[in-house]
N, C-alpha and C positions, 0 to 999 in steps of 0.2 A: 366835661368828660364827653368822649365822642360817642354817638348814639350806636356804635357797633361794640361797645365794651360794656359788659354786665359784671356787677359785684355780687358776690355770695359771700357770707359769713362761713367760715370753715366749721365742718363738723366733723364726724367719724369718717376717716378714709380708709378705703380698701386697697390691698395691695394688688397689682396686675397680675395677669395670669401668667405671664412669661418671666421666668426667673433667669437672671443673669449671675455674673460673677458677685459675691457679695463679701462684706467685710464687717466683723463684729470688733467694735472698738474696746479696748480696756487699757487700764494704765496700772502700774505699780507704784506704790508711794515710796517717798525717800525713805532710806533707813541710815541713820547716823549713830555711831557707836563711838564712844570717846571713854578712855581709861580715867581713872581719878588719879590726881598726882600724889605720889607718895610723900608722906610727912617726914620731916627729920627728927632724930632723936630727940626727946623731951628736954634732957639737961644739956643739950649742945647749946653754946651761946648763939643768941641771934644774930650777932654781928658777923659770923663766919659766913663768908660768901658761899653761894651755892655751886660755884665752880670748884671749890675745894673738895667735893665729893661728886661721885656719879650721881646723875639724876636718875630717879625711878619713876619720872612722871612718864605716862603712856601717851604717846601721840594720838591725836584724834584720828579716827579712821571713819571715812564716809563711803557709803555705798552709792555709786552714781544713781540718779533717778532715771528711769524709763519713762520719757514722755509719751502720753498717748497721741493720737494723731491731732493735729490742730486744725481739723476740718469738721463741718457739720457731717451728720449721719443719717441717712434714710433708712428707716425700719418698719416694716409692716405697713406702709401708707402714712407713717409719721415722720417728722423731720426733728432731730434732736440736735440742737446748736451747741456750738461751743461756749455759750452763756449760760447753759442750763435750761433753756426753755424746750418744750415738745409742743410743735406745731402740726396740726393735721393737714395732709396734702390732700384735700377734698378734689376727688375726680381724677386721681392719678391714673395713668393708662399702663398698658403693658409693658412698654419699654422701660418705664420707671426711671426715666433719665430726669435728674435734678442739677441745675446750675445755680450758683449764688452769685449775684450781681448787686450793685448799690441799692437798686431799686427794690430788691426781695429776690425770690428764689424762682426761677424759671423750671416748669416741669411739664412733661408730656401729658396730656390729658385722654380720656377714654375715646374721644371722637378723633383723635389723631391730629390734634391741635396742641399749642402752647400756652399754659396757663401761668400767671403771675402770683405766687404767694407772698404777700407784702408784710412788712415788718409788724403791722398790727394785727396779723392773723386772717385777714381777709383775703379772699381768693378773686381775682380780676380776670375774666375772659378777655383776651387778647384777639380772638379769631385770627389766629396766625397758624400756619401748617406746623407739623411736629418738626421738621428740619429747619432751624434757626441759627444763623452765624452771629456770634456776640464779638462785638469789638474788644480790644485788648484792655480798654478802660472800663468796660462793662456797661457803658452809657448808650450804646447804639446796638440795633439789630438789624440783619438783612434777611430776606426771605424771598423765595421764588414762587409765583402763582399767576396763573392766566397769562402766559408768555412775558412777564415782566419781573424783574427783580427790583424789589422795594427796600429802601433803609429807612428808619426813623429812630429818633431819640426815646429810650426806654426811661419812663418815670414811673412813680408810684401812682400816678394819676392814668397811666395808660401810655399810648404812642402819641409821640408829637413830632411835627416837621417831617412828613412824609415825602421823599423822593423816588420817583420811579424811572425806569427805563425799560423799553423793549429789549428782549434778548432772543437768539437764535433758539430753535427746537433743542430740547435735551440740554439746556443750560441751567445751572443751579448755583446759588451763592453758597460757598464752602467755607470762607473765613476771611479775616481782615488784614492788611498790612495798614496801620496807623489808620487814616480816615477813608482808605480805598478799600473796595471789597473785591475780595479774589473770587473768580467764577471759573467753573469747570463745565466742560461740555464732552459728552460721549462721541467719540468720532468713529467708533466700530462697536460691535455687539459688547455689552459692559456687563460684568459679573458683579463687582464689589469694590470696595476700596477705591484705589487709584486706576483700577485695570482700565486701559484704552481710553484715558481721559486727557484732554488738552485743557491749558489755563491761561487765563487773561486777568486783567485787573480794570476795575471801573471807578473812576473817581466821580461821585455823585455831584461835586461843585462845578465840574467841567462839561455838564451837559450829557446827552444821550451816550450809551455805549458804543463804541467802535471797535471791531473785533480785531486783534491782533493775536491769534492764538500761538502758543507755544507747546510742542509735545515733548514727551520723554520725561516730565518731571514727576515722580511718584514715590512719596506724596508731597504736597506743599504744607508747610508747618505754620501753624498759627493759632490763635490770632497774636499778632506782633504789634507793638506800639508804634506811635510816630517816631520817626528817626531811625528805626531799624530798617535794614535791608531784607528782602524776602529770602526765604530759606527753603531748601526741599532737598530730594535725592534725585540723582541721576545715576543711569548704568554706568559701571566701570568698563564692561565689555559688552558691546552693542549686538554681538552676535549670540548672547545668551538671552532666552526669554525672560529669566529672573536673574537670581544670582547676586553678586556684590554691587553695593551702591557707593556712590561718592556724595558727600556733601556739597551742594550747590548755592552759591549766593545768586540770587534773583533780582533783576532791576527792580520790580515792583512798583514801579511809577509809571512809565509808559507802556510797558507790557512785562511779561514774565521770562523774558530771555535770560540765560543764564551768563553772568559776568566772571564768575570764579568757581571752579570745582577742587576739593580737596578729598582725597580718596583715604579716609581714616579707616583703621581695621575694624571689622565687626558689622559693618553697616550692610543691610540687606535692601536693594531696591525694591519698591512697592510694599515696604512693610506698612502695616496699619496701626502700629502701636505708638508711633514717636509723640511726645508731648514738649511743646515750648514752655519755659519758665514763664512767671507772671510779668516779668519785665523785657522777656524776648531775649535775654543774654545767653541761656543755657538750653540746651536740648537734651532730652532723655529718649533714647531709641532702643528698641529690643535688638540685641546682638544675635550673631549666629552660632553663639555657643553657651546658649542659657544664661547670658550675662546682659547687662543693659549698659550701652555705651553713653557716657555724658560728655557733651562736647560744648566747647565755647563758640555759638555762632558768629561773633563779631571776629574772633581771631582763628576760627577754623581749626582748632586743635582740641585735642583730648583733654579733658580734665577729671577724669574719673572713670572707674568701672565698677559697675554695682552688681553683685552675685545674686541676680534677681532674673525672672524671666519676663515679667510683664511690668512696665511702670503705670501706675494707677493714677496718681494726682500730685502736684506740686504743693507743698505746704507755705513755701515761700520761694525766693529765687534760688536758694542753694540745696534745700531739703526736699527730697523726693520720697514718697511712699510707693512702695512695689510689692509685687508678689513673687515668691519663688517658686521653683519648679514643684516643691513639696506643698504648696499651698499656705505658706507661711507669710505674714505682713513684716516687712523691715523697712527701715528709714535709710536712705543712701544720701551722702552729703557730698556736695562739690567739692574736691580737693582733698578727700579723705578715702582712705583705702578700705575696703570691706563694707559691712552693712551693721546697723544695729537693730537686732531683734525687738519686735512690740509683742510682750508675751500674752498669753491666754486670748490668743486671736483665733477664731474660727472663720475661715474661708471656704463655705460652702453654700449650695443654693438653699438649704433649709432654714439657715439663719435669716435670710431676706434681708440682708443689710448692705449697704453699699456707702463708699466715700462719696461726698457732695464736692465737687471741684469749684473753685471760687474764681471769677474773673473781675478784675478792677476792685477787689475787696482786700484791704490789708489785714 
């Protein structure tokens, strides 16, 4: 174990001071009802076929089961896992960000750093900044500190095989495309999200970063797995400061130049809500009419429209959990119209609960 990593046994965790959107997860059990088959007249010969008389057997009727979210849930400084465990998030900070990876759960600490809750319940100090980019397989992380971007393998024992490169001022690691790190740099006064950012890509296996910045992509989606092309949004009309956006395919290998653009309805340039699915096949992006656009990133086509306002997390490659304008939790499915309500769910700050997205975990 590296000398810059310390292990603590988890204890009672306190929730952070700042409350963001929250999710209370509940499920409804399946209800099956079946009618009993009616019997024939007692003195009717047993050999008479059933087809000689109308059947009075009631057909079984089943009430569809509404599935609870298939994700872990953070609640009041504790982690409630899908396999029934409750683990304290010792030292969780105000942002309350938690992400599940194969090595455990990354979460933001009270010191503005990132900690790892391991499967055995112990917490490992990684000495990383709060903003960490996780690769699509969940096995690598990238971060920015002291004028450098560094990548490393994330294991239950800590960080391994670090590789660093100097980067220009105001540059940070934002996501991954395969084994390459997407970098962003503010080229003008920056407020938030993708505002005034230019993007590039760095392959740690090919030496130090050499800048070939591309402007006008807002946002860049990720993380995406090896073999996937880069994806983002570009302006439909360059004369508008904001407005409609078009889905862009990006080089993602040599640089972040746009190789294809498709203007699907409902997309808004500079949106901060888009989520790529675990395999990078699908995109969920908040639309311009209180609905969520579901798109095929490879085919650049619509594959659904979800009647909700904000995507929250993908459960798998086809099922998305989202929040409606009324604050309800729903499940949207690629290729299926409408949405399925998840009942008895409270979305408010008082419940202090949030879904935990997972990266690289099936």
